[in-house]
N, CA, C and O of each residue as an XYZ file, in Angstrom:
748
protein
N       0.682     26.706      6.162
C       0.290     25.777      4.693
C       1.404     24.866      4.298
O       2.373     25.315      3.686
N       1.300     23.483      4.652
C       2.504     22.924      4.407
C       3.571     22.515      3.096
O       2.901     22.576      2.065
N       4.289     22.317      2.941
C       4.628     22.493      2.030
C       5.308     20.729      1.358
O       6.281     19.979      1.281
N       4.150     20.900      1.089
C       4.381     18.996      0.366
C       5.163     18.639     -0.997
O       4.719     18.553     -2.142
N       5.811     18.549     -0.753
C       6.924     17.949     -2.153
C       7.022     16.474     -2.043
O       6.996     15.840     -0.989
N       7.130     16.027     -3.162
C       7.117     14.429     -3.760
C       8.829     14.551     -4.308
O       9.598     15.458     -4.625
N       8.866     13.044     -4.196
C      10.464     12.637     -4.831
C      10.482     12.396     -6.479
O       9.868     11.832     -7.384
N      11.242     12.950     -6.300
C      11.626     12.649     -8.495
C      12.702     11.967     -8.458
O      13.821     12.481     -8.449
N      12.395     10.284     -8.422
C      13.712      9.913     -8.633
C      13.213      8.759     -9.804
O      12.697      7.710     -9.418
N      13.423      9.057    -11.371
C      13.557      8.327    -12.086
C      14.039      7.290    -12.335
O      15.224      6.967    -12.255
N      12.897      6.514    -12.748
C      13.357      4.850    -12.385
C      13.814      3.741    -10.851
O      14.398      2.664    -10.735
N      13.127      4.791     -9.811
C      13.187      4.819     -8.693
C      12.112      3.287     -8.184
O      11.416      2.468     -8.785
N      12.514      3.554     -6.732
C      12.038      2.228     -6.060
C      11.456      3.286     -4.597
O      11.932      4.205     -3.930
N       9.921      2.345     -4.639
C       8.971      3.416     -3.566
C       8.309      2.675     -2.537
O       7.421      1.924     -2.943
N       8.513      2.699     -1.365
C       7.774      2.311     -0.289
C       6.069      3.678     -0.031
O       6.098      4.839      0.379
N       5.141      3.030     -0.379
C       3.762      4.030     -0.337
C       3.332      3.493      0.840
O       3.834      2.535      1.427
N       2.149      4.305      1.249
C       1.208      3.808      2.132
C      -0.330      4.891      1.789
O      -0.457      6.109      1.916
N      -1.199      3.974      1.385
C      -2.238      4.739      1.229
C      -3.662      3.675      1.983
O      -3.808      2.471      2.190
N      -4.672      5.167      2.250
C      -5.176      5.139      3.605
C      -6.816      5.674      2.869
O      -7.182      6.558      2.095
N      -7.539      4.423      3.729
C      -8.998      5.145      2.928
C      -9.404      6.244      3.768
O      -8.731      6.726      4.679
N     -10.909      6.718      3.282
C     -11.355      8.372      4.081
C     -11.817      7.540      5.067
O     -12.470      6.503      4.952
N     -11.173      8.432      6.631
C     -11.322      8.483      7.787
C     -11.078      7.118      8.480
O     -11.596      6.507      9.414
N      -9.999      6.900      7.555
C     -10.109      4.829      7.986
C     -11.289      4.025      7.748
O     -11.612      3.279      8.672
N     -11.934      4.021      6.796
C     -13.453      3.161      6.840
C     -12.589      1.661      6.671
O     -11.553      1.792      6.019
N     -12.770      0.768      6.988
C     -12.367     -0.858      6.664
C     -12.948     -1.220      5.679
O     -14.031     -1.694      6.023
N     -12.816     -1.252      4.640
C     -13.315     -2.231      3.680
C     -12.468     -2.647      2.350
O     -12.868     -3.158      1.304
N     -11.156     -2.252      2.754
C     -10.394     -2.946      1.433
C     -10.334     -4.071      1.281
O     -10.157     -4.656      0.212
N     -10.495     -4.603      2.502
C     -10.537     -6.473      2.744
C     -12.538     -7.302      1.869
O     -13.104     -8.395      1.869
N     -12.741     -6.283      1.463
C     -14.427     -6.979      1.289
C     -13.796     -7.668      0.477
O     -12.570     -7.674      0.367
N     -14.715     -8.427     -0.281
C     -14.073     -8.873     -1.771
C     -14.761     -8.247     -2.772
O     -14.725     -8.673     -3.926
N     -15.599     -6.947     -2.341
C     -15.578     -6.290     -3.684
C     -14.745     -5.370     -3.942
O     -14.648     -5.030     -5.121
N     -13.866     -4.673     -2.879
C     -13.187     -3.919     -3.045
C     -11.766     -4.335     -3.442
O     -10.988     -3.599     -4.049
N     -11.359     -6.263     -2.824
C     -10.511     -6.567     -3.487
C     -10.428     -6.920     -4.842
O      -9.408     -6.979     -5.529
N     -11.558     -7.143     -5.162
C     -11.824     -7.278     -6.921
C     -11.951     -6.352     -7.583
O     -11.953     -6.641     -8.779
N     -12.082     -5.150     -7.333
C     -11.744     -3.975     -7.836
C     -10.667     -3.217     -7.325
O     -10.926     -2.170     -7.917
N      -9.404     -2.899     -6.507
C      -8.436     -2.633     -6.390
C      -7.211     -3.384     -7.107
O      -6.091     -2.906     -7.284
N      -7.890     -5.320     -7.678
C      -6.848     -5.961     -8.087
C      -6.928     -5.428     -9.729
O      -5.956     -5.174    -10.440
N      -8.291     -5.343    -10.087
C      -8.347     -4.810    -11.560
C      -7.652     -3.605    -12.250
O      -7.091     -3.386    -13.324
N      -7.974     -2.901    -11.066
C      -7.700     -1.535    -11.330
C      -5.420     -0.818    -11.409
O      -4.832      0.169    -11.850
N      -4.998     -2.218    -10.619
C      -3.293     -1.788    -10.358
C      -3.177     -2.708    -11.801
O      -2.221     -2.452    -12.532
N      -4.275     -3.925    -12.274
C      -3.935     -4.280    -13.398
C      -3.833     -3.599    -14.542
O      -3.014     -3.784    -15.442
N      -4.873     -2.635    -14.470
C      -4.970     -1.345    -15.875
C      -4.430     -0.610    -15.457
O      -4.389      0.392    -16.171
N      -3.709     -0.506    -14.209
C      -2.590      0.574    -13.908
C      -1.032      0.206    -14.786
O      -0.189      0.778    -15.477
N      -1.231     -0.661    -14.419
C       0.087     -1.466    -14.222
C       0.466     -1.689    -16.219
O       1.589     -1.705    -16.723
N      -0.718     -1.811    -16.871
C      -0.805     -2.028    -18.340
C      -0.824     -0.904    -19.269
O      -0.540     -1.061    -20.456
N      -1.383      1.038    -18.417
C      -1.033      1.984    -19.256
C       0.442      2.107    -18.448
O       1.311      1.947    -19.305
N       0.851      2.255    -17.576
C       1.985      2.604    -16.820
C       2.734      1.950    -16.263
O       2.909      2.160    -15.063
N       3.510      0.832    -16.989
C       4.105     -0.221    -16.288
C       4.925      0.250    -15.008
O       5.403      1.384    -14.972
N       5.060     -0.553    -14.071
C       5.968     -0.772    -12.851
C       5.870     -2.036    -12.214
O       4.775     -2.598    -12.234
N       7.133     -2.738    -11.479
C       7.370     -3.420    -10.454
C       6.377     -3.523     -9.190
O       6.623     -2.635     -8.374
N       5.307     -4.381     -8.808
C       5.240     -4.296     -7.616
C       6.052     -5.821     -7.029
O       6.021     -7.003     -7.371
N       6.628     -5.166     -6.166
C       7.746     -6.074     -5.534
C       6.804     -6.632     -4.169
O       6.599     -7.770     -3.747
N       6.429     -5.532     -3.789
C       5.744     -5.897     -2.001
C       4.335     -4.795     -1.854
O       4.161     -3.591     -2.040
N       3.314     -6.183     -1.328
C       1.967     -5.322     -1.387
C       1.504     -5.996      0.501
O       2.023     -7.033      0.913
N       0.760     -5.389      1.148
C      -0.576     -5.654      2.020
C      -1.420     -5.246      1.934
O      -1.233     -4.042      1.758
N      -2.961     -5.599      1.944
C      -3.923     -4.811      2.349
C      -4.599     -5.231      3.148
O      -5.162     -6.314      3.300
N      -4.525     -3.918      3.950
C      -5.326     -4.221      5.329
C      -7.051     -3.598      5.288
O      -7.522     -3.348      4.179
N      -7.829     -3.401      6.418
C      -9.188     -3.032      6.119
C      -9.132     -1.768      5.582
O      -9.840     -1.418      4.638
N      -7.974     -0.753      6.375
C      -8.548      0.427      5.821
C      -6.845      1.576      5.659
O      -6.404      2.724      5.720
N      -6.495      0.098      5.417
C      -5.024      1.236      4.611
C      -4.225     -0.143      3.365
O      -4.756     -1.245      3.230
N      -3.217      0.177      2.775
C      -2.484     -0.577      2.192
C      -0.875     -0.038      2.075
O      -0.556      1.149      2.018
N      -0.102     -0.986      2.056
C       1.424     -0.581      1.869
C       1.944     -1.285      0.703
O       1.923     -2.514      0.768
N       2.496     -0.636     -0.551
C       3.177     -1.294     -1.569
C       4.631     -0.578     -1.939
O       4.742      0.647     -1.985
N       5.869     -1.604     -2.227
C       7.113     -0.993     -2.371
C       6.775     -1.407     -4.146
O       6.543     -2.533     -4.584
N       6.843     -0.074     -4.950
C       6.898     -0.354     -6.067
C       8.405      0.464     -6.981
O       8.872      1.564     -6.685
N       8.856     -0.363     -7.990
C       9.984     -0.445     -9.025
C       9.301      0.751    -10.419
O       8.221      0.528    -10.967
N      10.020      1.728    -10.703
C       9.164      2.400    -12.215
C      10.316      2.284    -13.090
O      11.409      2.802    -12.860
N      10.055      1.654    -13.998
C      11.253      2.275    -15.019
C      12.111      3.125    -15.397
O      11.710      4.287    -15.326
N      13.183      2.978    -15.786
C      14.685      3.564    -15.914
C      13.510      4.992    -16.797
O      12.709      4.808    -17.713
N      13.791      6.107    -16.189
C      13.543      7.555    -16.746
C      12.365      7.407    -16.066
O      11.591      8.064    -16.762
N      11.729      6.964    -15.147
C       9.919      7.587    -15.426
C      10.092      7.780    -13.647
O      10.558      7.087    -12.742
N       9.595      8.797    -13.724
C       8.968      9.112    -11.924
C       8.059      9.130    -11.557
O       7.917      9.464    -10.381
N       6.681      8.704    -12.532
C       5.305      9.322    -12.378
C       4.768      8.613    -11.860
O       3.972      7.941    -12.516
N       4.952      8.255     -9.781
C       4.257      7.230     -9.291
C       2.920      8.059     -8.976
O       1.915      7.352     -8.913
N       2.730      9.435     -8.767
C       2.100     10.305     -8.606
C       0.803      9.990     -9.244
O      -0.253      9.887     -8.619
N       0.949      9.831    -10.626
C      -0.203      9.682    -11.612
C      -0.485      8.094    -11.649
O      -1.519      7.688    -12.180
N       0.345      7.296    -11.140
C      -0.496      6.004    -11.308
C      -1.558      5.690     -9.762
O      -2.569      5.026     -9.532
N      -0.608      6.622     -8.926
C      -1.862      6.095     -8.032
C      -3.084      7.220     -8.170
O      -4.099      6.736     -7.669
N      -3.247      8.134     -8.521
C      -3.947      9.456     -8.759
C      -5.323      8.694     -9.954
O      -6.490      9.076     -9.876
N      -4.830      7.539    -11.045
C      -5.716      6.567    -11.376
C      -6.411      5.401    -10.887
O      -7.579      5.034    -11.017
N      -5.207      4.806    -10.172
C      -5.562      3.569     -8.953
C      -6.860      4.043     -8.226
O      -7.848      3.313     -8.296
N      -6.930      5.329     -7.463
C      -7.433      5.594     -6.608
C      -8.758      6.022     -7.212
O      -9.819      5.556     -6.796
N      -8.699      6.844     -8.121
C      -9.729      7.785     -8.933
C     -11.070      6.720     -9.180
O     -12.159      6.470     -8.664
N      -9.922      6.120    -10.732
C     -10.589      4.376    -11.117
C     -11.272      3.579    -10.143
O     -12.293      3.117    -10.653
N     -11.132      3.238     -8.981
C     -11.368      2.271     -7.842
C     -12.179      3.494     -7.442
O     -13.015      3.104     -8.257
N     -12.626      4.415     -7.038
C     -13.488      5.348     -6.462
C     -14.923      5.218     -7.462
O     -16.001      5.228     -6.868
N     -14.920      5.107     -8.849
C     -15.833      5.001     -9.923
C     -16.499      3.995    -10.001
O     -17.669      4.036    -10.380
N     -16.016      3.113     -9.728
C     -16.420      1.477    -10.007
C     -17.366      0.678     -8.542
O     -18.343     -0.070     -8.564
N     -16.152      1.520     -6.776
C     -16.552      0.898     -6.096
C     -18.054      1.536     -5.331
O     -18.659      1.049     -4.376
N     -18.337      2.606     -6.012
C     -19.761      3.302     -5.534
C     -20.364      3.192     -6.910
O     -21.408      3.834     -6.802
N     -20.287      2.705     -8.232
C     -21.219      2.633     -9.119
C     -21.524      0.671     -8.414
O     -22.657      0.221     -8.584
N     -20.913      0.147     -8.010
C     -21.032     -0.847     -7.868
C     -21.819     -0.930     -6.546
O     -22.448     -1.980     -6.418
N     -21.933      0.108     -5.364
C     -22.265     -0.095     -3.949
C     -21.393      0.239     -2.926
O     -21.607      0.426     -1.729
N     -20.739      0.269     -3.349
C     -19.878      0.215     -2.349
C     -20.335      1.982     -1.422
O     -21.194      2.711     -1.918
N     -19.767      2.282     -0.418
C     -19.921      3.123      0.882
C     -18.652      4.354      0.322
O     -17.692      4.289     -0.446
N     -19.217      5.360      1.110
C     -18.747      6.520      1.039
C     -18.457      7.432      2.377
O     -19.525      7.704      2.924
N     -17.375      7.955      3.026
C     -17.525      8.679      3.995
C     -18.042      9.672      4.222
O     -18.910      9.745      3.353
N     -18.119     10.715      4.959
C     -18.760     12.061      4.976
C     -17.570     12.906      4.637
O     -16.462     12.874      5.170
N     -18.173     13.997      3.231
C     -17.092     14.321      2.809
C     -16.851     15.838      3.696
O     -17.550     16.324      4.585
N     -15.592     16.346      3.075
C     -15.489     17.617      3.448
C     -15.464     18.560      2.880
O     -15.487     18.439      1.655
N     -15.404     19.938      3.456
C     -15.572     20.961      2.290
C     -14.931     21.295      0.984
O     -15.358     21.849     -0.029
N     -13.588     20.709      1.371
C     -12.299     20.636      0.242
C     -13.020     19.618     -0.556
O     -13.066     20.078     -1.697
N     -13.659     18.358     -0.524
C     -13.972     17.673     -1.240
C     -14.577     17.849     -1.981
O     -14.340     17.735     -3.183
N     -16.189     18.406     -1.112
C     -17.207     18.760     -2.134
C     -16.883     20.160     -3.492
O     -17.242     20.384     -4.648
N     -15.919     20.867     -2.348
C     -16.178     22.123     -4.261
C     -14.254     21.585     -5.075
O     -13.794     22.053     -6.117
N     -13.591     20.588     -4.202
C     -13.168     20.147     -5.675
C     -14.185     18.863     -6.273
O     -13.589     18.450     -7.268
N     -15.136     18.262     -6.139
C     -15.776     17.185     -6.632
C     -15.129     16.045     -6.321
O     -14.823     15.454     -7.357
N     -14.784     15.472     -5.339
C     -13.802     14.701     -4.938
C     -14.611     13.238     -3.966
O     -15.179     13.788     -3.021
N     -14.785     12.102     -3.895
C     -15.482     11.633     -3.420
C     -14.810     11.128     -1.879
O     -13.590     11.069     -1.730
N     -15.670     10.817     -0.896
C     -14.658     10.153      0.025
C     -14.778      8.752      0.816
O     -15.172      8.351      1.911
N     -14.076      8.117     -0.651
C     -13.531      7.160     -0.753
C     -11.786      7.313      0.231
O     -11.793      7.033      1.430
N     -10.804      7.644     -0.272
C      -9.672      7.864      0.158
C      -9.079      9.080      0.682
O      -9.357     10.182      0.208
N      -8.164      8.893      1.771
C      -7.335     10.043      2.261
C      -6.553     10.905      0.653
O      -5.964     10.313     -0.251
N      -6.718     11.847      0.716
C      -6.457     13.023     -0.277
C      -4.844     12.405     -0.863
O      -4.511     11.862     -1.916
N      -4.218     12.725      0.167
C      -2.512     12.761     -0.264
C      -2.097     10.894      0.123
O      -2.832     10.136      0.756
N      -1.027     10.619     -0.352
C      -0.557      9.440      0.120
C       0.430      9.636      1.059
O       0.616     10.723      1.608
N       1.313      8.267      1.354
C       2.486      8.612      1.642
C       3.529      7.832      1.362
O       3.608      6.652      1.704
N       4.728      8.708      0.464
C       5.688      8.128      0.181
C       6.908      7.971      0.727
O       7.324      8.687      1.638
N       7.713      6.792      0.075
C       9.416      6.959      1.098
C      10.223      6.192      0.070
O      10.135      4.968     -0.023
N      10.967      6.888     -0.658
C      12.323      6.769     -1.302
C      13.040      5.524     -1.022
O      13.433      5.544      0.144
N      13.300      4.659     -1.515
C      13.461      3.155     -1.036
C      15.759      3.837     -1.375
O      16.007      3.878     -2.580
N      16.770      4.161     -0.632
C      17.892      3.872     -0.994
C      18.442      2.848     -0.953
O      19.106      2.479     -1.921
N      18.323      2.045      0.238
C      19.545      1.194      0.119
C      18.952     -0.024     -0.215
O      17.802     -0.160     -0.632
N      19.939     -1.083      0.021
C      19.262     -2.866      0.074
C      18.939     -2.744      1.220
O      17.857     -3.299      1.408
N      19.482     -2.126      2.412
C      19.009     -2.281      4.127
C      17.416     -1.855      4.249
O      16.546     -2.376      4.947
N      17.326     -0.798      3.387
C      16.244      0.152      3.539
C      15.549     -0.501      2.865
O      14.406     -0.336      3.292
N      15.542     -1.383      1.775
C      14.330     -1.683      1.050
C      14.083     -3.235      2.125
O      12.948     -3.617      2.408
N      15.587     -4.104      2.700
C      14.946     -5.373      3.055
C      13.778     -4.321      4.317
O      12.629     -4.740      4.462
N      14.086     -3.426      4.868
C      13.576     -3.276      6.552
C      11.902     -2.704      5.808
O      10.873     -2.833      6.471
N      11.890     -2.300      4.872
C      10.239     -2.122      4.360
C       9.790     -3.270      4.004
O       9.168     -3.919      4.845
N       9.888     -3.535      3.354
C       9.662     -5.183      2.571
C       9.230     -5.885      4.070
O       8.077     -6.304      4.163
N      10.116     -6.011      5.202
C       9.514     -6.995      5.918
C       8.726     -6.162      7.005
O       8.351     -6.597      8.093
N       8.516     -4.693      6.441
C       7.473     -3.695      7.230
C       5.961     -4.255      6.922
O       5.097     -4.207      7.798
N       5.732     -4.727      5.767
C       4.770     -4.781      4.803
C       4.804     -5.998      5.160
O       3.775     -5.945      5.834
N       5.111     -6.970      5.258
C       4.753     -8.344      5.367
C       3.988     -8.224      7.032
O       2.960     -8.813      7.365
N       4.682     -7.447      7.765
C       4.925     -7.542      8.997
C       3.556     -7.052      9.499
O       3.124     -7.407     10.596
N       2.796     -6.121      8.568
C       2.034     -5.298      9.262
C       0.783     -5.943     10.103
O       0.449     -5.934     11.288
N       0.197     -6.574      8.751
C      -1.086     -7.646      9.722
C      -1.029     -7.883     11.528
O      -1.843     -7.487     12.363
N       0.396     -8.765     11.754
C       1.001     -8.854     12.977
C       0.649     -7.839     13.960
O      -0.127     -7.768     14.913
N       1.843     -6.770     13.154
C       1.659     -4.897     14.095
C       0.564     -4.526     14.657
O       0.525     -4.330     15.871
N      -0.820     -4.322     13.633
C      -2.015     -3.916     13.902
C      -2.708     -5.234     14.341
O      -3.867     -5.295     13.932
N      -2.368     -6.122     14.944
C      -3.528     -7.402     16.046
C      -4.235     -8.072     15.207
O      -5.005     -8.835     15.790
N      -4.324     -8.124     13.693
C      -5.197     -9.313     12.591
C      -5.263    -10.641     12.688
O      -6.130    -11.446     12.350
N      -3.719    -10.808     13.445
C      -3.269    -11.887     12.901
C      -2.498    -12.766     13.604
O      -2.720    -12.272     14.709
N      -1.874    -13.547     13.802
C      -0.707    -13.835     14.734
C       0.373    -14.121     14.079
O       1.385    -14.011     14.772
N       0.596    -14.541     12.696
C       1.394    -14.836     12.058
C       1.245    -13.700     10.279
O       0.172    -13.354      9.784
N       2.362    -13.443      9.821
C       2.048    -13.171      8.442
C       1.655    -14.068      7.931
O       0.709    -13.535      7.352
N       1.594    -15.466      7.548
C       1.158    -16.368      6.397
C      -0.092    -16.397      6.970
O      -0.677    -16.990      6.063
N      -1.074    -16.162      7.941
C      -2.233    -15.805      8.566
C      -3.347    -15.078      7.541
O      -4.540    -15.255      7.294
N      -2.116    -14.005      7.003
C      -3.144    -13.086      6.522
C      -2.953    -13.222      4.545
O      -2.013    -13.276      3.752
N      -4.269    -13.227      4.485
C      -4.918    -13.426      2.578
C      -3.919    -12.788      1.949
O      -3.126    -13.378      1.215
N      -3.879    -11.493      2.196
C      -4.220    -10.550      1.319
C      -2.793     -9.535      1.341
O      -2.715     -8.306      1.340
N      -1.709    -10.599      1.362
C      -0.336     -9.945      1.224
C       0.370    -10.541      0.257
O      -0.225    -11.446     -0.329
N       2.051    -10.177     -0.268
C       2.145    -11.092     -1.159
C       3.587    -11.596     -0.331
O       4.635    -11.922     -0.889
N       3.375    -11.569      0.907
C       4.034    -12.801      2.132
C       4.292    -13.916      1.544
O       5.403    -14.419      1.711
N       3.179    -14.643      0.602
C       2.834    -15.896      0.203
C       3.493    -15.943     -1.286
O       3.597    -17.015     -1.883
N       3.871    -14.883     -1.767
C       4.566    -15.299     -2.872
C       6.094    -15.526     -2.683
O       6.802    -16.177     -3.452
N       6.569    -14.787     -1.351
C       7.853    -14.829     -1.211
C       8.174    -15.644     -0.177
O       9.309    -15.783      0.279
N       7.082    -16.242      0.240
C       7.125    -17.502      1.429
C       7.556    -18.792      0.335
O       8.217    -19.714      0.812
N       7.184    -18.840     -1.092
C       7.045    -19.700     -1.949
C       7.859    -20.237     -2.375
O       7.920    -21.413     -2.734
N       8.962    -19.059     -2.402
C      10.077    -18.273     -3.507
C      10.786    -19.009     -2.275
O      11.677    -19.616     -2.870
N      10.911    -19.274     -1.136
C      11.779    -19.733     -0.039
C      12.557    -18.446      0.667
O      13.617    -18.683      1.247
N      11.955    -16.848      0.621
C      12.320    -15.491      1.310
C      12.315    -15.910      2.818
O      13.163    -15.948      3.709
N      10.734    -16.265      2.688
C      10.592    -16.482      4.129
C      10.403    -17.590      4.758
O      10.456    -18.502      3.934
N      10.180    -18.036      5.957
C       9.850    -19.407      6.366
C       8.232    -19.735      6.470
O       7.650    -18.798      5.924
N       7.639    -20.344      6.779
C       6.378    -19.990      7.231
C       6.242    -19.796      8.599
O       5.089    -19.880      9.022
N       6.962    -19.601      9.253
C       6.592    -19.334     10.596
C       7.125    -18.149     11.136
O       7.106    -17.902     12.342
N       7.793    -17.110      9.925
C       8.100    -15.827     10.279
C       7.792    -14.747     11.188
O       7.104    -13.898     10.621
N       8.040    -14.483     12.335
C       7.546    -13.248     12.485
C       6.498    -13.722     13.204
O       5.976    -12.780     13.800
N       5.827    -14.983     13.469
C       4.797    -15.242     14.453
C       4.643    -14.926     15.714
O       5.641    -14.847     16.430
N       3.363    -14.686     16.222
C       3.758    -13.775     17.813
C       4.314    -15.002     18.623
O       4.072    -16.203     18.505
N       5.121    -14.328     19.466
C       6.352    -15.445     20.298
C       7.411    -15.360     19.872
O       8.368    -15.495     20.634
N       7.645    -15.044     18.172
C       9.153    -14.957     17.219
C       9.003    -13.852     17.206
O       8.019    -13.160     16.946
N      10.417    -13.529     17.614
C      11.118    -11.688     17.378
C      11.191    -11.549     15.754
O      11.455    -12.432     14.938
N      10.932    -10.417     15.571
C      11.449    -10.109     14.021
C      12.659     -9.384     14.199
O      12.716     -8.259     14.695
N      13.860    -10.207     13.686
C      15.126     -9.473     14.268
C      15.362     -7.764     13.476
O      15.121     -7.394     12.327
N      15.891     -7.064     14.592
C      16.047     -5.701     14.579
C      14.428     -5.053     14.714
O      14.380     -3.823     14.714
N      13.267     -5.705     14.814
C      12.137     -5.020     14.128
C      12.326     -3.212     14.689
O      12.618     -2.181     14.082
N      12.064     -3.451     15.808
C      12.760     -1.790     16.457
C      13.224     -1.189     15.605
O      12.705     -0.103     15.349
N      14.629     -1.733     14.652
C      15.211     -0.703     13.900
C      14.370     -0.456     13.103
O      13.952      0.695     12.978
N      13.925     -1.445     12.389
C      12.727     -1.105     11.229
C      12.126     -0.552     11.395
O      12.207      0.516     10.787
N      10.865     -0.764     12.449
C       9.953      0.452     12.885
C      10.780      1.949     12.695
O      10.314      3.012     12.284
N      11.896      1.700     13.054
C      12.382      3.857     13.297
C      12.970      3.959     11.503
O      12.778      4.924     10.763
N      13.402      3.203     11.291
C      13.224      3.309      9.691
C      12.507      3.645      8.897
O      12.961      4.425      8.060
N      11.327      3.299      8.806
C       9.901      3.495      8.197
C       9.091      4.802      8.860
O       8.202      5.526      8.411
N       9.594      4.780      9.759
C       9.168      6.243     10.680
C       7.758      5.522     11.506
O       6.670      5.868     11.047
N       7.750      4.933     12.223
C       6.950      4.768     12.644
C       6.927      4.991     14.370
O       5.892      4.791     15.005
């Protein structure tokens, strides 16, 4: 039996990967994006956190969050987002996968993978590596040739702020130290 342990770092900054059930590719549909935005906003109103970076791909998403001082409850936030997304998604005709016996026993729907992956950001270099990883992810998965071509990413906010040039990490251009970034992110 796996020993699943979560980090307890009040006020910490975390990188997350959240995946759909059986990697069903629905997250970038207009309906899913509308619901996801709404559920993130609702969650942040109830339990504030800084959404530092995000990318939504068809079957998973990556984010970096910073929690308020003294607060370590990212699991509760993800539980809310996934649960409330699932309710609205299914109510509006969204697809559901084939439930496992465990999901059926627990009354869970087959929309998301049960768990999510989290990594505690410990240094500025660690933050930068995960920040770049998020924004490069659509290129890594072969969905676009440049991060600027992927609509569902905070890359565009940071490009407007001058953090990235428009042609950052386009195919043919090397991301500085990207192999090291992958190593640190756990790829």
